[in-house]
C-alpha atoms as an extended CHARMM CRD file, in Angstrom:
* protein
*
       272  EXT
         1         1  MET       CA             -0.0930000000       -0.1040000000       -0.1340000000  PROA      1               0.0000000000
         2         2  THR       CA              2.7670000000        2.7900000000       -1.3840000000  PROA      2               0.0000000000
         3         3  GLY       CA              1.7130000000        6.0850000000       -1.5160000000  PROA      3               0.0000000000
         4         4  VAL       CA             -0.8540000000        6.1690000000        1.7610000000  PROA      4               0.0000000000
         5         5  PRO       CA              1.8860000000        8.3820000000        3.7020000000  PROA      5               0.0000000000
         6         6  GLY       CA              1.4390000000        8.1960000000        7.6900000000  PROA      6               0.0000000000
         7         7  LEU       CA             -1.5000000000        5.3300000000        7.6100000000  PROA      7               0.0000000000
         8         8  LEU       CA              0.0760000000        3.5760000000       10.8860000000  PROA      8               0.0000000000
         9         9  ALA       CA              1.7350000000        7.2240000000       12.0360000000  PROA      9               0.0000000000
        10        10  GLY       CA              1.8810000000        6.9660000000       15.9240000000  PROA      10              0.0000000000
        11        11  LYS       CA              1.2750000000        2.9260000000       16.1350000000  PROA      11              0.0000000000
        12        12  ILE       CA              3.7540000000        0.9530000000       18.6490000000  PROA      12              0.0000000000
        13        13  SER       CA              3.9070000000       -2.7780000000       16.4630000000  PROA      13              0.0000000000
        14        14  ILE       CA              5.8500000000       -5.5110000000       17.1290000000  PROA      14              0.0000000000
        15        15  VAL       CA              7.1270000000       -8.4120000000       14.3630000000  PROA      15              0.0000000000
        16        16  THR       CA              8.1480000000      -11.4440000000       15.1000000000  PROA      16              0.0000000000
        17        17  GLY       CA             11.3550000000      -12.7770000000       12.7870000000  PROA      17              0.0000000000
        18        18  ALA       CA             11.9570000000       -9.7980000000       11.2010000000  PROA      18              0.0000000000
        19        19  SER       CA             14.9610000000      -10.4460000000       10.3790000000  PROA      19              0.0000000000
        20        20  SER       CA             13.9490000000      -11.8920000000        6.6760000000  PROA      20              0.0000000000
        21        21  GLY       CA             11.4330000000      -12.6710000000        4.8710000000  PROA      21              0.0000000000
        22        22  LEU       CA              8.0300000000      -11.4450000000        4.8990000000  PROA      22              0.0000000000
        23        23  GLY       CA              8.7700000000      -10.4000000000        8.7030000000  PROA      23              0.0000000000
        24        24  ARG       CA             11.3690000000       -7.9100000000        7.4890000000  PROA      24              0.0000000000
        25        25  ALA       CA              8.6630000000       -6.7890000000        4.5170000000  PROA      25              0.0000000000
        26        26  ILE       CA              6.0260000000       -6.0870000000        6.8790000000  PROA      26              0.0000000000
        27        27  ALA       CA              8.4170000000       -4.2610000000        9.3170000000  PROA      27              0.0000000000
        28        28  LEU       CA              9.6380000000       -2.1020000000        6.1640000000  PROA      28              0.0000000000
        29        29  ALA       CA              6.3890000000       -1.6250000000        5.1010000000  PROA      29              0.0000000000
        30        30  PHE       CA              5.1160000000       -0.5110000000        8.8830000000  PROA      30              0.0000000000
        31        31  HSD       CA              8.2730000000        1.9410000000        8.8230000000  PROA      31              0.0000000000
        32        32  LYS       CA              7.0530000000        3.4010000000        6.0710000000  PROA      32              0.0000000000
        33        33  HSD       CA              3.2640000000        4.2690000000        6.6920000000  PROA      33              0.0000000000
        34        34  GLY       CA              4.8040000000        5.6710000000       10.3580000000  PROA      34              0.0000000000
        35        35  ALA       CA              4.8760000000        3.1840000000       12.7990000000  PROA      35              0.0000000000
        36        36  THR       CA              7.2430000000        2.4740000000       15.3620000000  PROA      36              0.0000000000
        37        37  VAL       CA              8.6990000000       -1.1280000000       14.8540000000  PROA      37              0.0000000000
        38        38  VAL       CA             10.2450000000       -3.5530000000       17.2930000000  PROA      38              0.0000000000
        39        39  CYS       CA             12.2020000000       -5.9900000000       15.3760000000  PROA      39              0.0000000000
        40        40  ALA       CA             12.0590000000       -9.3840000000       17.2190000000  PROA      40              0.0000000000
        41        41  ASP       CA             13.8990000000      -12.3850000000       16.2510000000  PROA      41              0.0000000000
        42        42  ARG       CA             16.3790000000      -14.5930000000       16.8480000000  PROA      42              0.0000000000
        43        43  ASP       CA             19.1050000000      -12.9380000000       16.0330000000  PROA      43              0.0000000000
        44        44  ALA       CA             19.1760000000       -9.5450000000       14.0900000000  PROA      44              0.0000000000
        45        45  SER       CA             21.1100000000      -10.9420000000       11.4580000000  PROA      45              0.0000000000
        46        46  SER       CA             19.4380000000      -11.2410000000        8.1310000000  PROA      46              0.0000000000
        47        47  LYS       CA             19.5550000000      -15.2540000000        6.4530000000  PROA      47              0.0000000000
        48        48  VAL       CA             20.9190000000      -13.0110000000        3.2680000000  PROA      48              0.0000000000
        49        49  PRO       CA             23.4560000000      -10.7680000000        3.6620000000  PROA      49              0.0000000000
        50        50  GLN       CA             21.6980000000       -7.4240000000        4.1860000000  PROA      50              0.0000000000
        51        51  GLN       CA             21.4260000000       -4.6380000000        6.9910000000  PROA      51              0.0000000000
        52        52  PRO       CA             19.5750000000       -5.7430000000       10.3010000000  PROA      52              0.0000000000
        53        53  THR       CA             16.1090000000       -4.7090000000        9.7720000000  PROA      53              0.0000000000
        54        54  HSD       CA             15.2000000000       -2.7030000000       12.4680000000  PROA      54              0.0000000000
        55        55  GLU       CA             18.7570000000       -0.9350000000       11.6280000000  PROA      55              0.0000000000
        56        56  LEU       CA             17.7760000000        0.2190000000        7.8130000000  PROA      56              0.0000000000
        57        57  ILE       CA             14.5380000000        1.3490000000        9.5740000000  PROA      57              0.0000000000
        58        58  GLN       CA             16.8360000000        3.7280000000       12.1380000000  PROA      58              0.0000000000
        59        59  ALA       CA             19.3490000000        4.5460000000        8.6800000000  PROA      59              0.0000000000
        60        60  GLY       CA             15.6330000000        5.4270000000        6.7470000000  PROA      60              0.0000000000
        61        61  ALA       CA             15.2530000000        8.4170000000       10.0150000000  PROA      61              0.0000000000
        62        62  GLY       CA             12.5130000000        5.8700000000       11.3640000000  PROA      62              0.0000000000
        63        63  GLN       CA             12.1970000000        4.4800000000       15.3420000000  PROA      63              0.0000000000
        64        64  SER       CA             12.4470000000        1.2910000000       15.7350000000  PROA      64              0.0000000000
        65        65  ILE       CA             14.4760000000       -1.2680000000       18.2880000000  PROA      65              0.0000000000
        66        66  PHE       CA             15.5740000000       -5.1810000000       18.2050000000  PROA      66              0.0000000000
        67        67  VAL       CA             14.8040000000       -7.2790000000       20.8620000000  PROA      67              0.0000000000
        68        68  PRO       CA             16.2270000000      -10.9050000000       20.7600000000  PROA      68              0.0000000000
        69        69  THR       CA             13.4850000000      -13.3560000000       20.5370000000  PROA      69              0.0000000000
        70        70  ASP       CA             12.2300000000      -17.0100000000       21.4700000000  PROA      70              0.0000000000
        71        71  VAL       CA              8.7130000000      -16.8010000000       20.5690000000  PROA      71              0.0000000000
        72        72  THR       CA              8.3100000000      -20.4260000000       22.0230000000  PROA      72              0.0000000000
        73        73  ASN       CA              9.4920000000      -18.9530000000       25.5090000000  PROA      73              0.0000000000
        74        74  ALA       CA              6.9480000000      -18.3790000000       27.3120000000  PROA      74              0.0000000000
        75        75  SER       CA              8.8030000000      -15.7650000000       28.7440000000  PROA      75              0.0000000000
        76        76  ASN       CA             10.5340000000      -14.3830000000       25.9510000000  PROA      76              0.0000000000
        77        77  VAL       CA              7.3840000000      -13.6940000000       24.3510000000  PROA      77              0.0000000000
        78        78  LYS       CA              6.5920000000      -11.6080000000       28.0250000000  PROA      78              0.0000000000
        79        79  ASP       CA              9.5250000000      -10.1350000000       28.4830000000  PROA      79              0.0000000000
        80        80  LEU       CA              9.0850000000       -8.6600000000       24.6690000000  PROA      80              0.0000000000
        81        81  VAL       CA              5.4690000000       -7.1300000000       25.5660000000  PROA      81              0.0000000000
        82        82  GLN       CA              6.9330000000       -5.5510000000       28.3750000000  PROA      82              0.0000000000
        83        83  THR       CA              9.9440000000       -4.3320000000       26.7110000000  PROA      83              0.0000000000
        84        84  VAL       CA              7.9610000000       -2.4000000000       24.4110000000  PROA      84              0.0000000000
        85        85  ALA       CA              5.2030000000       -1.0320000000       26.8470000000  PROA      85              0.0000000000
        86        86  ASP       CA              8.2030000000        0.0990000000       29.2300000000  PROA      86              0.0000000000
        87        87  LYS       CA              9.8740000000        1.8680000000       26.5210000000  PROA      87              0.0000000000
        88        88  PHE       CA              6.7780000000        3.5510000000       23.6690000000  PROA      88              0.0000000000
        89        89  GLY       CA              4.2350000000        3.0910000000       25.9640000000  PROA      89              0.0000000000
        90        90  ARG       CA              1.5200000000        0.6560000000       24.9160000000  PROA      90              0.0000000000
        91        91  VAL       CA              1.7800000000       -2.2270000000       22.0150000000  PROA      91              0.0000000000
        92        92  ASP       CA             -1.1950000000       -1.4830000000       19.4830000000  PROA      92              0.0000000000
        93        93  VAL       CA             -0.2530000000       -3.8670000000       16.4520000000  PROA      93              0.0000000000
        94        94  MET       CA              1.2870000000       -7.5750000000       17.1620000000  PROA      94              0.0000000000
        95        95  VAL       CA              2.2150000000       -9.1710000000       14.1270000000  PROA      95              0.0000000000
        96        96  ASN       CA              3.0600000000      -13.3070000000       15.0760000000  PROA      96              0.0000000000
        97        97  ASN       CA              4.5640000000      -13.8710000000       11.9340000000  PROA      97              0.0000000000
        98        98  ALA       CA              8.2750000000      -16.0340000000       12.9740000000  PROA      98              0.0000000000
        99        99  GLY       CA              7.0110000000      -19.5440000000       11.4860000000  PROA      99              0.0000000000
       100       100  VAL       CA              9.2670000000      -22.4310000000       10.3930000000  PROA      100             0.0000000000
       101       101  ALA       CA              8.8500000000      -24.8360000000        7.6880000000  PROA      101             0.0000000000
       102       102  PRO       CA             11.7030000000      -27.4850000000        7.4460000000  PROA      102             0.0000000000
       103       103  GLU       CA              9.2210000000      -29.1820000000        4.9510000000  PROA      103             0.0000000000
       104       104  ALA       CA             10.0430000000      -26.7080000000        1.8740000000  PROA      104             0.0000000000
       105       105  SER       CA             13.3840000000      -28.4000000000        1.6140000000  PROA      105             0.0000000000
       106       106  ASN       CA             12.6590000000      -32.1110000000        3.0110000000  PROA      106             0.0000000000
       107       107  PRO       CA              8.9420000000      -32.7680000000        1.7390000000  PROA      107             0.0000000000
       108       108  CYS       CA              8.0140000000      -35.9060000000        3.7620000000  PROA      108             0.0000000000
       109       109  PRO       CA              4.3440000000      -37.7090000000        4.0890000000  PROA      109             0.0000000000
       110       110  VAL       CA              3.3050000000      -38.2290000000        7.0810000000  PROA      110             0.0000000000
       111       111  ASN       CA              4.3370000000      -42.1660000000        7.8640000000  PROA      111             0.0000000000
       112       112  ASN       CA              7.8420000000      -41.0840000000        8.0160000000  PROA      112             0.0000000000
       113       113  THR       CA              7.6380000000      -37.7830000000        9.2520000000  PROA      113             0.0000000000
       114       114  ALA       CA              9.4300000000      -37.8450000000       12.7020000000  PROA      114             0.0000000000
       115       115  GLU       CA              8.3070000000      -36.4910000000       15.5790000000  PROA      115             0.0000000000
       116       116  GLU       CA             10.7340000000      -33.7860000000       16.4500000000  PROA      116             0.0000000000
       117       117  VAL       CA             10.3610000000      -31.9600000000       12.4970000000  PROA      117             0.0000000000
       118       118  PHE       CA              6.6650000000      -32.0500000000       13.8670000000  PROA      118             0.0000000000
       119       119  ASP       CA              7.1160000000      -31.1570000000       17.6580000000  PROA      119             0.0000000000
       120       120  LEU       CA              9.6610000000      -28.1160000000       16.2550000000  PROA      120             0.0000000000
       121       121  THR       CA              6.7900000000      -27.0850000000       13.0750000000  PROA      121             0.0000000000
       122       122  TRP       CA              4.2500000000      -27.0810000000       16.3480000000  PROA      122             0.0000000000
       123       123  GLN       CA              6.3890000000      -25.2160000000       18.6600000000  PROA      123             0.0000000000
       124       124  VAL       CA              7.4380000000      -22.0800000000       16.5100000000  PROA      124             0.0000000000
       125       125  ASN       CA              3.6880000000      -21.9850000000       14.0740000000  PROA      125             0.0000000000
       126       126  VAL       CA              1.4430000000      -22.6780000000       16.7590000000  PROA      126             0.0000000000
       127       127  ARG       CA              2.7780000000      -21.9500000000       20.2830000000  PROA      127             0.0000000000
       128       128  GLY       CA              4.7820000000      -18.9340000000       19.5990000000  PROA      128             0.0000000000
       129       129  VAL       CA              1.6710000000      -17.0290000000       17.4740000000  PROA      129             0.0000000000
       130       130  PHE       CA             -0.8890000000      -18.5290000000       21.1930000000  PROA      130             0.0000000000
       131       131  LEU       CA              2.2070000000      -17.0310000000       22.5160000000  PROA      131             0.0000000000
       132       132  GLY       CA              1.8240000000      -13.5450000000       21.1070000000  PROA      132             0.0000000000
       133       133  CYS       CA             -1.8270000000      -13.4560000000       20.9990000000  PROA      133             0.0000000000
       134       134  LYS       CA             -1.8040000000      -13.9150000000       24.6640000000  PROA      134             0.0000000000
       135       135  TYR       CA              0.8330000000      -11.5540000000       26.5370000000  PROA      135             0.0000000000
       136       136  ALA       CA              0.2400000000       -8.4750000000       24.2460000000  PROA      136             0.0000000000
       137       137  GLY       CA             -3.7660000000       -9.1630000000       23.6690000000  PROA      137             0.0000000000
       138       138  ALA       CA             -3.0910000000       -8.4400000000       27.8720000000  PROA      138             0.0000000000
       139       139  GLN       CA             -1.1250000000       -5.4200000000       27.2830000000  PROA      139             0.0000000000
       140       140  MET       CA             -4.2180000000       -3.9190000000       24.5290000000  PROA      140             0.0000000000
       141       141  LEU       CA             -6.6680000000       -4.9780000000       27.7160000000  PROA      141             0.0000000000
       142       142  ARG       CA             -4.4820000000       -2.7890000000       29.9460000000  PROA      142             0.0000000000
       143       143  GLN       CA             -3.8460000000        0.7270000000       28.3440000000  PROA      143             0.0000000000
       144       144  PRO       CA             -6.5670000000        3.1700000000       27.1540000000  PROA      144             0.0000000000
       145       145  MET       CA             -7.7250000000        3.6980000000       23.7440000000  PROA      145             0.0000000000
       146       146  ILE       CA             -6.0290000000        6.7270000000       21.9170000000  PROA      146             0.0000000000
       147       147  ALA       CA             -9.3060000000        8.3430000000       20.4110000000  PROA      147             0.0000000000
       148       148  SER       CA             -7.8000000000        8.5610000000       17.3990000000  PROA      148             0.0000000000
       149       149  HSD       CA             -7.1210000000        4.7710000000       16.5560000000  PROA      149             0.0000000000
       150       150  HSD       CA             -9.4100000000        2.4590000000       14.7800000000  PROA      150             0.0000000000
       151       151  SER       CA             -9.4780000000        0.3020000000       17.0440000000  PROA      151             0.0000000000
       152       152  ALA       CA             -7.8610000000       -0.8420000000       20.9890000000  PROA      152             0.0000000000
       153       153  GLY       CA             -4.7430000000       -3.3540000000       19.7610000000  PROA      153             0.0000000000
       154       154  SER       CA             -4.4130000000       -5.3960000000       16.3530000000  PROA      154             0.0000000000
       155       155  ILE       CA             -3.5140000000       -8.4520000000       16.0480000000  PROA      155             0.0000000000
       156       156  ILE       CA             -1.6080000000      -10.3480000000       12.7710000000  PROA      156             0.0000000000
       157       157  ASN       CA             -1.1530000000      -13.9240000000       12.2310000000  PROA      157             0.0000000000
       158       158  LEU       CA              0.2990000000      -15.5640000000       10.0290000000  PROA      158             0.0000000000
       159       159  SER       CA             -0.9870000000      -18.6820000000        8.3130000000  PROA      159             0.0000000000
       160       160  SER       CA             -0.6240000000      -19.9680000000        5.0930000000  PROA      160             0.0000000000
       161       161  VAL       CA             -2.3690000000      -21.3960000000        1.8830000000  PROA      161             0.0000000000
       162       162  LEU       CA             -1.7950000000      -24.4590000000        3.3220000000  PROA      162             0.0000000000
       163       163  GLY       CA             -3.9480000000      -24.4300000000        6.4720000000  PROA      163             0.0000000000
       164       164  LEU       CA             -6.9470000000      -24.5430000000        3.3440000000  PROA      164             0.0000000000
       165       165  VAL       CA             -5.8140000000      -27.2990000000        1.3750000000  PROA      165             0.0000000000
       166       166  GLY       CA             -3.6430000000      -30.0520000000        1.5330000000  PROA      166             0.0000000000
       167       167  LEU       CA              0.1050000000      -30.6640000000       -0.0590000000  PROA      167             0.0000000000
       168       168  SER       CA              1.7620000000      -33.8010000000       -0.3270000000  PROA      168             0.0000000000
       169       169  GLY       CA              4.2480000000      -34.4120000000        2.1800000000  PROA      169             0.0000000000
       170       170  THR       CA              3.7430000000      -31.1600000000        4.5730000000  PROA      170             0.0000000000
       171       171  PRO       CA              1.9320000000      -32.8160000000        7.2460000000  PROA      171             0.0000000000
       172       172  ALA       CA              4.1490000000      -30.6700000000        9.8820000000  PROA      172             0.0000000000
       173       173  TYR       CA              3.4600000000      -27.7750000000        8.4090000000  PROA      173             0.0000000000
       174       174  ALA       CA              0.4270000000      -27.4680000000        6.9020000000  PROA      174             0.0000000000
       175       175  ALA       CA             -0.9530000000      -29.2450000000       10.6580000000  PROA      175             0.0000000000
       176       176  SER       CA              0.6880000000      -26.1630000000       11.7870000000  PROA      176             0.0000000000
       177       177  LYS       CA             -1.1680000000      -23.6320000000        9.7530000000  PROA      177             0.0000000000
       178       178  GLY       CA             -4.7330000000      -25.0520000000        9.9260000000  PROA      178             0.0000000000
       179       179  ALA       CA             -4.4700000000      -24.3510000000       14.3650000000  PROA      179             0.0000000000
       180       180  VAL       CA             -3.0700000000      -20.9110000000       13.2660000000  PROA      180             0.0000000000
       181       181  LEU       CA             -6.6740000000      -20.1350000000       11.3960000000  PROA      181             0.0000000000
       182       182  SER       CA             -8.8980000000      -22.1110000000       14.3080000000  PROA      182             0.0000000000
       183       183  LEU       CA             -6.8440000000      -19.8640000000       16.8590000000  PROA      183             0.0000000000
       184       184  THR       CA             -7.4170000000      -16.3090000000       15.3160000000  PROA      184             0.0000000000
       185       185  ARG       CA            -11.0070000000      -17.5500000000       14.8970000000  PROA      185             0.0000000000
       186       186  THR       CA            -11.0620000000      -17.5860000000       18.2510000000  PROA      186             0.0000000000
       187       187  VAL       CA             -9.1410000000      -14.9460000000       19.5310000000  PROA      187             0.0000000000
       188       188  ALA       CA            -10.9190000000      -12.8090000000       17.6440000000  PROA      188             0.0000000000
       189       189  MET       CA            -14.2480000000      -13.9150000000       19.3940000000  PROA      189             0.0000000000
       190       190  ASP       CA            -12.4250000000      -13.1150000000       22.5150000000  PROA      190             0.0000000000
       191       191  TYR       CA            -10.9330000000       -9.7590000000       22.1960000000  PROA      191             0.0000000000
       192       192  ALA       CA            -13.9810000000       -8.4150000000       20.3260000000  PROA      192             0.0000000000
       193       193  PRO       CA            -15.8350000000       -6.8470000000       23.0010000000  PROA      193             0.0000000000
       194       194  HSD       CA            -12.9030000000       -4.9320000000       24.2640000000  PROA      194             0.0000000000
       195       195  GLY       CA            -12.0820000000       -3.7080000000       20.5440000000  PROA      195             0.0000000000
       196       196  ILE       CA             -9.1690000000       -5.6920000000       20.0640000000  PROA      196             0.0000000000
       197       197  HSD       CA             -9.1380000000       -6.8990000000       16.0690000000  PROA      197             0.0000000000
       198       198  CYS       CA             -7.7450000000      -10.1250000000       15.4690000000  PROA      198             0.0000000000
       199       199  ASN       CA             -7.2350000000      -11.4990000000       11.8640000000  PROA      199             0.0000000000
       200       200  SER       CA             -4.9540000000      -13.8350000000       10.2580000000  PROA      200             0.0000000000
       201       201  ILE       CA             -3.0090000000      -13.5030000000        6.5970000000  PROA      201             0.0000000000
       202       202  LEU       CA             -2.4890000000      -16.9730000000        4.4620000000  PROA      202             0.0000000000
       203       203  PRO       CA              0.2320000000      -16.5580000000        1.8820000000  PROA      203             0.0000000000
       204       204  GLY       CA              0.7000000000      -18.9000000000       -1.2530000000  PROA      204             0.0000000000
       205       205  PHE       CA              4.0520000000      -19.7070000000       -2.6360000000  PROA      205             0.0000000000
       206       206  THR       CA              6.1400000000      -16.5130000000       -1.3790000000  PROA      206             0.0000000000
       207       207  ARG       CA             10.0570000000      -15.3430000000       -2.5170000000  PROA      207             0.0000000000
       208       208  THR       CA             10.8440000000      -15.7070000000        0.4080000000  PROA      208             0.0000000000
       209       209  PRO       CA             14.5610000000      -18.0000000000        1.8610000000  PROA      209             0.0000000000
       210       210  MET       CA             11.6660000000      -20.3770000000        3.3460000000  PROA      210             0.0000000000
       211       211  ILE       CA             11.1240000000      -21.4910000000       -0.3720000000  PROA      211             0.0000000000
       212       212  SER       CA             14.1730000000      -21.1060000000       -2.1590000000  PROA      212             0.0000000000
       213       213  SER       CA             15.0460000000      -24.6830000000       -2.5580000000  PROA      213             0.0000000000
       214       214  MET       CA             12.1000000000      -25.3670000000       -4.3210000000  PROA      214             0.0000000000
       215       215  THR       CA             12.9330000000      -21.8910000000       -7.0190000000  PROA      215             0.0000000000
       216       216  GLU       CA             16.2050000000      -23.0510000000       -7.6640000000  PROA      216             0.0000000000
       217       217  ASP       CA             15.1240000000      -25.3660000000       -9.9280000000  PROA      217             0.0000000000
       218       218  SER       CA             13.6920000000      -23.1690000000      -13.1360000000  PROA      218             0.0000000000
       219       219  GLU       CA             11.5490000000      -26.3010000000      -13.5620000000  PROA      219             0.0000000000
       220       220  PHE       CA              9.6600000000      -26.3560000000      -10.8130000000  PROA      220             0.0000000000
       221       221  GLU       CA              9.1930000000      -22.9560000000      -10.3980000000  PROA      221             0.0000000000
       222       222  ASN       CA              7.7660000000      -22.5710000000      -13.7600000000  PROA      222             0.0000000000
       223       223  THR       CA              4.8110000000      -25.0880000000      -12.8130000000  PROA      223             0.0000000000
       224       224  LEU       CA              4.4670000000      -23.0460000000       -9.2680000000  PROA      224             0.0000000000
       225       225  LYS       CA              3.8570000000      -20.4230000000      -11.5620000000  PROA      225             0.0000000000
       226       226  GLU       CA              0.9410000000      -22.2480000000      -13.7340000000  PROA      226             0.0000000000
       227       227  CYS       CA             -0.5340000000      -23.3130000000      -10.1040000000  PROA      227             0.0000000000
       228       228  HSD       CA             -1.4810000000      -19.8580000000       -9.7570000000  PROA      228             0.0000000000
       229       229  PRO       CA             -4.2070000000      -17.9770000000      -11.1730000000  PROA      229             0.0000000000
       230       230  LEU       CA             -2.2970000000      -15.3390000000      -11.5500000000  PROA      230             0.0000000000
       231       231  GLN       CA              0.6990000000      -17.3750000000      -13.2010000000  PROA      231             0.0000000000
       232       232  ARG       CA              3.5300000000      -16.1590000000      -10.4010000000  PROA      232             0.0000000000
       233       233  ILE       CA              4.5370000000      -16.7990000000       -7.1480000000  PROA      233             0.0000000000
       234       234  GLY       CA              3.8110000000      -13.7530000000       -4.8030000000  PROA      234             0.0000000000
       235       235  ASP       CA              6.6410000000      -11.3320000000       -3.8220000000  PROA      235             0.0000000000
       236       236  PRO       CA              6.7660000000      -10.3770000000       -0.0750000000  PROA      236             0.0000000000
       237       237  GLU       CA              5.9740000000       -6.8180000000       -0.4180000000  PROA      237             0.0000000000
       238       238  GLU       CA              2.0640000000       -8.4700000000       -1.3340000000  PROA      238             0.0000000000
       239       239  ILE       CA              1.9980000000      -10.4260000000        2.2080000000  PROA      239             0.0000000000
       240       240  ALA       CA              3.0090000000       -6.5860000000        3.6150000000  PROA      240             0.0000000000
       241       241  ASP       CA              0.6870000000       -4.6430000000        2.0220000000  PROA      241             0.0000000000
       242       242  ALA       CA             -2.3210000000       -7.0350000000        3.3020000000  PROA      242             0.0000000000
       243       243  ALA       CA             -0.8520000000       -6.1190000000        6.8320000000  PROA      243             0.0000000000
       244       244  VAL       CA             -0.1220000000       -3.0550000000        6.6520000000  PROA      244             0.0000000000
       245       245  PHE       CA             -4.3580000000       -3.0000000000        5.6210000000  PROA      245             0.0000000000
       246       246  LEU       CA             -4.7990000000       -4.8050000000        8.2270000000  PROA      246             0.0000000000
       247       247  ALA       CA             -3.2380000000       -2.6760000000       10.9390000000  PROA      247             0.0000000000
       248       248  SER       CA             -5.0680000000        0.8520000000        9.2150000000  PROA      248             0.0000000000
       249       249  ARG       CA             -8.2760000000        2.3880000000       10.3190000000  PROA      249             0.0000000000
       250       250  TYR       CA             -9.3180000000        0.8460000000        6.6010000000  PROA      250             0.0000000000
       251       251  SER       CA             -9.8410000000       -2.4830000000        8.3190000000  PROA      251             0.0000000000
       252       252  LYS       CA            -12.5370000000       -1.0670000000       11.2600000000  PROA      252             0.0000000000
       253       253  GLY       CA            -15.2460000000       -3.3530000000       10.3100000000  PROA      253             0.0000000000
       254       254  ILE       CA            -12.6410000000       -6.2440000000        9.8890000000  PROA      254             0.0000000000
       255       255  THR       CA            -11.6330000000       -9.2830000000       12.6520000000  PROA      255             0.0000000000
       256       256  GLY       CA            -11.4570000000      -13.2200000000       13.1700000000  PROA      256             0.0000000000
       257       257  VAL       CA            -10.8940000000      -13.0140000000        9.0970000000  PROA      257             0.0000000000
       258       258  ASN       CA             -8.3070000000      -15.2930000000        7.4080000000  PROA      258             0.0000000000
       259       259  LEU       CA             -7.3240000000      -13.0310000000        4.2800000000  PROA      259             0.0000000000
       260       260  SER       CA             -5.4610000000      -14.9870000000        1.4280000000  PROA      260             0.0000000000
       261       261  VAL       CA             -2.7170000000      -13.3630000000       -0.6230000000  PROA      261             0.0000000000
       262       262  ASP       CA             -2.1420000000      -16.6540000000       -2.8500000000  PROA      262             0.0000000000
       263       263  GLY       CA             -3.1430000000      -15.7610000000       -6.4280000000  PROA      263             0.0000000000
       264       264  GLY       CA             -6.0680000000      -17.1600000000       -6.7770000000  PROA      264             0.0000000000
       265       265  LEU       CA             -4.5600000000      -20.5850000000       -5.1250000000  PROA      265             0.0000000000
       266       266  HSD       CA             -6.7790000000      -22.2190000000       -3.3790000000  PROA      266             0.0000000000
       267       267  ALA       CA            -10.0240000000      -20.8040000000       -4.8550000000  PROA      267             0.0000000000
       268       268  GLN       CA             -9.4770000000      -23.2720000000       -8.6060000000  PROA      268             0.0000000000
       269       269  LEU       CA            -10.5910000000      -26.9700000000       -9.0700000000  PROA      269             0.0000000000
       270       270  ARG       CA             -7.5240000000      -27.9460000000      -10.9640000000  PROA      270             0.0000000000
       271       271  LEU       CA             -8.4940000000      -30.9700000000      -12.8610000000  PROA      271             0.0000000000
       272       272  LYS       CA             -5.4740000000      -31.9680000000      -13.9930000000  PROA      272             0.0000000000
């Protein structure tokens, strides 16, 4: 959503998994729209040789800090939210983006899936989102609502199109992302009476380090493109635009929604 400066002006946001991929794109988009951005991740360094996200925002005259966080650790997530509240006075937007997908590079049918892979995926992709919803929501409940804001807070969870449809070889990832959809709806109902919104974004195949192993093969990349009605793989900025929308006043009437940004992937019936 370029060209709408100030759409998130004055809002204090947290983005987990902000060092690379979708989290980095969301953090940078929030900065462009005027938000203060707290980047949370295990490490500030990106998986690719780029300037850390918070430093890039600071270099662009934005307000940003990095808080090292393991989203599977309840104390870490609680401390993250408290650190932000202590430093900036409040939390307006929580983006639970951090995730893992071991099966992206090593797809495996359920009968051969290691329990360790399933447990790791669930810990990060589901427990991490739950903890973010729990502790950020608790902070939003405590703080006074700002009259100029459209809500008492916005929680945005990153799910996946694989939360809706099956893909052979991804039982752990698909199960975790399906859980995020149900969790999002339930959290939305818990917080709606208090003016707090909770929605999720369902990316399709998007150009991030998570699917780099798939796109290294040009033939397979073309197959991926052909699977999408829009005939292309998504860009991280498209997911970031959706996050800006859900964090902005334009989503005032939206909560409990799972928003697909997948190039039409799951809307189709493929007969061959």
